[in-house]
MARVEX-568813 format. One record per residue (C-alpha): x, y, z; residue number from 1; chain. Coordinates in steps of 0.25 Angstrom, whole numbers. Each point is the difference from the previous one (the first is absolute). Example, Ala and Ser with C-alpha at 12.3 -4.5 7.8 and 13.67 -1.06 7.14 Angstrom:
2
[rec [49,-18,31],1,"A"] [rec [6,14,-2],2,"A"] 
***
This chain:
286
[rec [-77,-16,-37],1,"A"] [rec [11,-7,-8],2,"A"] [rec [-3,-15,-5],3,"A"] [rec [7,-11,8],4,"A"] [rec [8,-3,-12],5,"A"] [rec [6,14,-1],6,"A"] [rec [3,0,15],7,"A"] [rec [7,-14,0],8,"A"] [rec [8,1,-13],9,"A"] [rec [14,-4,3],10,"A"] [rec [11,9,-3],11,"A"] [rec [15,1,4],12,"A"] [rec [5,12,7],13,"A"] [rec [15,2,-3],14,"A"] [rec [9,4,11],15,"A"] [rec [14,3,3],16,"A"] [rec [11,-11,2],17,"A"] [rec [-7,-9,-11],18,"A"] [rec [-12,-2,9],19,"A"] [rec [-15,-1,-4],20,"A"] [rec [-13,0,7],21,"A"] [rec [-12,-6,-5],22,"A"] [rec [-13,8,1],23,"A"] [rec [-14,-4,-3],24,"A"] [rec [-6,-13,5],25,"A"] [rec [5,2,14],26,"A"] [rec [0,14,7],27,"A"] [rec [13,5,5],28,"A"] [rec [2,6,13],29,"A"] [rec [11,11,3],30,"A"] [rec [3,1,15],31,"A"] [rec [3,14,5],32,"A"] [rec [13,2,8],33,"A"] [rec [2,14,4],34,"A"] [rec [14,3,6],35,"A"] [rec [-4,14,4],36,"A"] [rec [-3,7,13],37,"A"] [rec [-13,7,-4],38,"A"] [rec [-8,-9,-10],39,"A"] [rec [-15,1,4],40,"A"] [rec [-2,-15,3],41,"A"] [rec [14,-6,5],42,"A"] [rec [9,12,1],43,"A"] [rec [12,-2,10],44,"A"] [rec [-2,-16,0],45,"A"] [rec [12,-3,-9],46,"A"] [rec [8,13,-1],47,"A"] [rec [14,-3,2],48,"A"] [rec [-3,-14,4],49,"A"] [rec [4,-9,-12],50,"A"] [rec [-1,-14,7],51,"A"] [rec [-14,4,5],52,"A"] [rec [-4,5,-14],53,"A"] [rec [5,-13,-7],54,"A"] [rec [-8,-9,10],55,"A"] [rec [-12,8,-3],56,"A"] [rec [2,-1,-15],57,"A"] [rec [2,-15,2],58,"A"] [rec [-13,-1,8],59,"A"] [rec [-7,6,-11],60,"A"] [rec [6,-9,-10],61,"A"] [rec [-4,-12,8],62,"A"] [rec [-14,6,0],63,"A"] [rec [-1,0,-15],64,"A"] [rec [7,13,-5],65,"A"] [rec [7,-1,-13],66,"A"] [rec [6,14,0],67,"A"] [rec [6,8,12],68,"A"] [rec [-1,15,-2],69,"A"] [rec [11,7,8],70,"A"] [rec [-2,15,2],71,"A"] [rec [9,10,7],72,"A"] [rec [-8,13,-1],73,"A"] [rec [-15,2,5],74,"A"] [rec [-10,4,-11],75,"A"] [rec [-11,3,10],76,"A"] [rec [-5,15,-1],77,"A"] [rec [8,9,7],78,"A"] [rec [12,-9,2],79,"A"] [rec [14,6,2],80,"A"] [rec [8,-2,-13],81,"A"] [rec [13,-7,2],82,"A"] [rec [13,1,-9],83,"A"] [rec [5,-11,-9],84,"A"] [rec [12,-3,9],85,"A"] [rec [-10,-3,12],86,"A"] [rec [-10,-8,-9],87,"A"] [rec [11,-9,-4],88,"A"] [rec [6,-1,14],89,"A"] [rec [-14,-6,4],90,"A"] [rec [-3,-9,-12],91,"A"] [rec [13,-6,-6],92,"A"] [rec [5,-8,12],93,"A"] [rec [-14,-6,1],94,"A"] [rec [-1,-3,-15],95,"A"] [rec [14,-7,0],96,"A"] [rec [-3,-8,13],97,"A"] [rec [-14,-4,-5],98,"A"] [rec [6,-5,-13],99,"A"] [rec [10,-8,7],100,"A"] [rec [-11,-8,7],101,"A"] [rec [-11,-1,-10],102,"A"] [rec [-3,-1,-14],103,"A"] [rec [-12,9,1],104,"A"] [rec [-2,11,-11],105,"A"] [rec [5,13,7],106,"A"] [rec [-6,14,-4],107,"A"] [rec [6,13,4],108,"A"] [rec [-11,11,3],109,"A"] [rec [7,12,-5],110,"A"] [rec [-1,12,-10],111,"A"] [rec [15,2,0],112,"A"] [rec [8,-5,-12],113,"A"] [rec [13,-2,9],114,"A"] [rec [-7,-7,11],115,"A"] [rec [-7,-9,-11],116,"A"] [rec [14,-3,-6],117,"A"] [rec [7,-4,13],118,"A"] [rec [-12,-8,5],119,"A"] [rec [0,-8,-13],120,"A"] [rec [15,-3,2],121,"A"] [rec [-3,-4,14],122,"A"] [rec [-10,-10,-5],123,"A"] [rec [-13,6,-3],124,"A"] [rec [-7,-4,-13],125,"A"] [rec [-12,10,0],126,"A"] [rec [0,16,1],127,"A"] [rec [-13,5,5],128,"A"] [rec [-1,15,-2],129,"A"] [rec [-12,8,6],130,"A"] [rec [3,11,-10],131,"A"] [rec [-2,-8,-12],132,"A"] [rec [14,4,-5],133,"A"] [rec [-4,14,-1],134,"A"] [rec [8,5,12],135,"A"] [rec [13,-6,-5],136,"A"] [rec [-2,-5,-14],137,"A"] [rec [14,-6,1],138,"A"] [rec [-6,-11,9],139,"A"] [rec [-5,-6,-13],140,"A"] [rec [14,0,-6],141,"A"] [rec [4,-8,12],142,"A"] [rec [-11,-10,-3],143,"A"] [rec [4,-1,-14],144,"A"] [rec [14,-2,3],145,"A"] [rec [-2,-10,11],146,"A"] [rec [-12,-7,-6],147,"A"] [rec [-8,2,13],148,"A"] [rec [-15,0,1],149,"A"] [rec [-5,14,1],150,"A"] [rec [-13,3,7],151,"A"] [rec [-5,14,-4],152,"A"] [rec [-10,6,10],153,"A"] [rec [-10,11,-2],154,"A"] [rec [0,11,9],155,"A"] [rec [-9,13,1],156,"A"] [rec [11,7,8],157,"A"] [rec [5,14,-4],158,"A"] [rec [-8,1,-13],159,"A"] [rec [-14,3,-4],160,"A"] [rec [-8,-12,-3],161,"A"] [rec [-11,-3,-11],162,"A"] [rec [-14,0,6],163,"A"] [rec [-2,-15,-4],164,"A"] [rec [7,-10,8],165,"A"] [rec [3,-9,-12],166,"A"] [rec [4,11,-10],167,"A"] [rec [10,5,10],168,"A"] [rec [5,-14,2],169,"A"] [rec [2,-3,-15],170,"A"] [rec [6,14,-2],171,"A"] [rec [10,-1,11],172,"A"] [rec [4,-15,-2],173,"A"] [rec [1,2,-15],174,"A"] [rec [10,11,2],175,"A"] [rec [8,-9,10],176,"A"] [rec [-1,-12,-10],177,"A"] [rec [6,9,-11],178,"A"] [rec [11,4,9],179,"A"] [rec [4,-14,3],180,"A"] [rec [-1,-5,-15],181,"A"] [rec [8,12,-5],182,"A"] [rec [11,-4,10],183,"A"] [rec [0,-14,-6],184,"A"] [rec [-9,-8,11],185,"A"] [rec [-7,-11,-7],186,"A"] [rec [-15,-1,3],187,"A"] [rec [2,-14,6],188,"A"] [rec [8,7,11],189,"A"] [rec [-12,10,3],190,"A"] [rec [-11,-1,10],191,"A"] [rec [-9,12,4],192,"A"] [rec [-6,4,13],193,"A"] [rec [-12,9,1],194,"A"] [rec [6,6,13],195,"A"] [rec [-12,-1,10],196,"A"] [rec [1,11,11],197,"A"] [rec [10,8,-7],198,"A"] [rec [-7,14,-1],199,"A"] [rec [-14,-7,-2],200,"A"] [rec [-12,3,9],201,"A"] [rec [-8,-12,5],202,"A"] [rec [-10,2,-11],203,"A"] [rec [11,-1,-11],204,"A"] [rec [6,-12,7],205,"A"] [rec [-13,-8,0],206,"A"] [rec [-4,4,-14],207,"A"] [rec [14,-4,-5],208,"A"] [rec [-3,-14,7],209,"A"] [rec [-13,-1,-7],210,"A"] [rec [6,4,-14],211,"A"] [rec [14,-7,1],212,"A"] [rec [-3,-9,-12],213,"A"] [rec [0,13,-9],214,"A"] [rec [15,0,2],215,"A"] [rec [1,-13,-8],216,"A"] [rec [1,10,-12],217,"A"] [rec [14,2,3],218,"A"] [rec [3,-14,-3],219,"A"] [rec [9,-3,12],220,"A"] [rec [-1,-7,14],221,"A"] [rec [-5,7,11],222,"A"] [rec [5,1,14],223,"A"] [rec [-9,6,11],224,"A"] [rec [3,5,15],225,"A"] [rec [-12,2,9],226,"A"] [rec [6,-5,12],227,"A"] [rec [-4,7,13],228,"A"] [rec [-3,13,-8],229,"A"] [rec [-8,11,6],230,"A"] [rec [-12,-1,-10],231,"A"] [rec [-2,-15,5],232,"A"] [rec [0,5,14],233,"A"] [rec [-10,10,-4],234,"A"] [rec [-9,-10,-5],235,"A"] [rec [1,-7,13],236,"A"] [rec [-1,13,8],237,"A"] [rec [12,-5,8],238,"A"] [rec [12,8,3],239,"A"] [rec [8,-11,6],240,"A"] [rec [1,-15,1],241,"A"] [rec [1,-12,-10],242,"A"] [rec [-6,3,-14],243,"A"] [rec [8,-12,-7],244,"A"] [rec [-13,-7,-2],245,"A"] [rec [-6,12,-7],246,"A"] [rec [13,1,-8],247,"A"] [rec [-2,-14,-5],248,"A"] [rec [-14,3,-4],249,"A"] [rec [5,11,-9],250,"A"] [rec [10,-9,-6],251,"A"] [rec [-11,-10,-4],252,"A"] [rec [-8,11,-7],253,"A"] [rec [13,5,-7],254,"A"] [rec [4,-14,-4],255,"A"] [rec [-14,-2,-6],256,"A"] [rec [3,13,-8],257,"A"] [rec [14,-4,-5],258,"A"] [rec [10,3,10],259,"A"] [rec [12,-10,0],260,"A"] [rec [9,4,12],261,"A"] [rec [-5,5,14],262,"A"] [rec [10,8,9],263,"A"] [rec [-4,-3,14],264,"A"] [rec [5,1,15],265,"A"] [rec [-7,-13,5],266,"A"] [rec [2,-11,-11],267,"A"] [rec [-8,-11,6],268,"A"] [rec [-14,6,0],269,"A"] [rec [1,5,-14],270,"A"] [rec [7,-14,-5],271,"A"] [rec [-12,-7,5],272,"A"] [rec [-10,9,-6],273,"A"] [rec [7,0,-13],274,"A"] [rec [1,-15,-1],275,"A"] [rec [-15,-1,1],276,"A"] [rec [-2,10,-11],277,"A"] [rec [11,-6,-9],278,"A"] [rec [-7,-13,1],279,"A"] [rec [-13,6,-4],280,"A"] [rec [6,7,-12],281,"A"] [rec [7,-12,-4],282,"A"] [rec [-13,-8,0],283,"A"] [rec [-6,11,-9],284,"A"] [rec [10,-2,-11],285,"A"] [rec [-4,-15,-1],286,"A"] 
***
């Protein structure tokens, strides 16, 4: 496990629009706002409903979210892909409306460079790419040009993985980081995400939780997203129902192992759980 000092060392995450976000001594929560008809947890709740989506985002901010992550295409296994025009129709009005009503940091959940660029123009300050800049490398140029924070996520989809969970993480994310740096993205803009649930079986996800601290070798802040994932349901042997408390438990474990940002559907349970572990970690640095 990482030392408390390693977890709680402050660093500034540089974002677009001359913004920064402090990571380190206090956990940062990223609230999930899917404006899609088919996302696995909240599909259809906000698709085409800008005002309702903004109100949901504001409620997450009130609960303690420091970032709102807006997505217009479901990434669940088997989801129907959508084109860039439809993705942009879903996300851009929500981003613009949310920016008009709140100063919260807004993230665009997309792998498309065009969508990322338009989203930053509309008010987003972070680009969150589930393909780690390897599907459309031009997305890194968008981040470099705009100064946006760039989250590079690991995925095992559409490729052969290395047998060891962490070796595969390091290999994939090292390539993603190299793409970003070559495009002119500064390290101060980059966050990495191990991609829980993305072409990983239950055992791989659990091993990744236990060994997350090994990703510290990348030298970058870590974002994690275990919220309502299938492997958490598997541990509980539960196909349906509320598993947000279990999500909060995974967040505590991952915070102890070095994660800084937590992408969740239900902010309040994770907020409370992380407040306790942050206080304990801070005590350990005295």
